[in-house]
C-alpha positions, 0 to 999 in steps of 0.5 A: 474526577477526569478519570471517572468522567472518561470511564462513564463516557467510555461505558455510555458510548460502548453500550450505545454502540453495542445496542445499535449493533445488536439491532442490525443485520450482520455478515461474517467475514474471515480476516487476514488472521483467519478470524471470523469478524461480525460486520454490521450491515450496511457499512456507512462508516469505517475508521482505519488504523493502518495508512496503507488500507484506505487507498483500497477503500477508494479503489472500490469507490467507497471513499465517502464511507472512510471517516477517519485515519491516516492514509499514504498517498494523500496527494493522489486521493485528494483528487477523488475526495476533497474532504480527505485532509479532514479525515486524515486530521481526525485520524492522527490522534485517534484513541479508543475513546475517539474511535467509539465516538466516531461510531464506525461499523468497522475498524481496519488495521494491519495484521501486526496490530492485532495484539495491540492494546487499543485493538484488543480494547475495541474488540472487547466492547464489540467493535468489529476490527478487521485485520488486513495484510498486504505483503504479497499479490495474494494478500492484496487480492484477499484484501480487495475481496474482503472489502468487497464483502464489507461494502456489498460490492463483491462483483466489483471487487472480483472484477478488479482482482481479475484485472490485476491477475490479467496484467500479472499473467501478461507480464509473466508470459513476456518474462521468459528469459533466464537472464534475471538482472540483479536489482537493488530497491532502496530509499533514503531515510531521513530518520535513520540518516541512511539508505534502506532496502527491502528484504525478500519477504517485503512486497517491493522485492516480490514485485521485482521478482515477478517482473523478472529480476533478482533482488540482491537483498532477498536474504534480508528480512523487513526494511534494513539500513545499508551502506555503500560497502554492502552495495559494492559487494552486491554490485547490482545491475539495476537500482530502483529508488523509491520516494519516501519524503526525499525526492527519488530524482534528487537521490538519483542525481546524488548517486550518479554524481558520487565517485564511490557509486561509480564502481557500482555496475548500475551506475556504470551502465546508467541503470539507476531509476526513480520509481514512478509515484503519484503520491504512492510509489507504483511498486509499493503494496498499493492499488497501483502495483500493476503499473509498477509491475509493468514498469519494472518489467520494461526496465528489466527486459526492454526487448520483451516489452518494447511494444509496451507503452507505460503511459498508455497503460497508466492512462487506461488504468487511472480511467478504468479504476478511478475514473480519472483522466491521467492529465489530472495526475501528477507523476514523478519518476522515470515513467 
């Protein structure tokens, strides 16, 4: 009986959703998979299945249209949207039936979720599912531009991408030295009970390369566990610690106080840094990545960036893109 009830509910909601959609205007948008997605306009409600995407919705000033889904960086985005905890709560146990009840015009997901059962089921009943990708600067630019199309904010999206490009070019123009310090980017995983790093295909590694560094783990793919033996073999000149759960500053202290780590060049030279975080790590694929680029470049090439004041840049960044005074933003790490 319960199964029959679910089928009836699913069918009724599906028909209702499709009936509303067919009576609306549409826009065709190419997503990260190269698929043409038919998006109902105007978009007044979205659901996200990928926690890295909602921050870009807030970047465009469309947080009110974000209805449910998990989000990475809650601490920061609550400053923009007091209702955010409720939105996250709604998204934690989302399933196909719930998404249909939420009646979104668009569902956002990651490109690697495209073949998942729930996504396929939503598409089969006519829900617009937009796949996104955040593995390079170009990917992020395309994501912002696509969101601009979804929310009919193409001009603002283009302005943001231009702003990002300007910062990237400014950093590139200063990083002319052939000396590229070797860098290990790591974090501690409580789930894996080990240090982990990022392969050369990951955004964090690509950002460090843009900042004028050489990533010691560039031959790896994805996120990988690493042990001290491997770290000693790499012997990086600089270590950058990202905070996922456990405090990056506490990890830094434990590394500096560990006798085994003292054989690593970065520890010998006191070049172990906690990546700045306001709830989002600045070198993650998030709206703050240009701040992370400036920060990493100044760490790696202090002479070239001697006149660059990261706090001043951050203050202007938060005000320009989020209309927030930096005094309201709690930033941890070695800013």
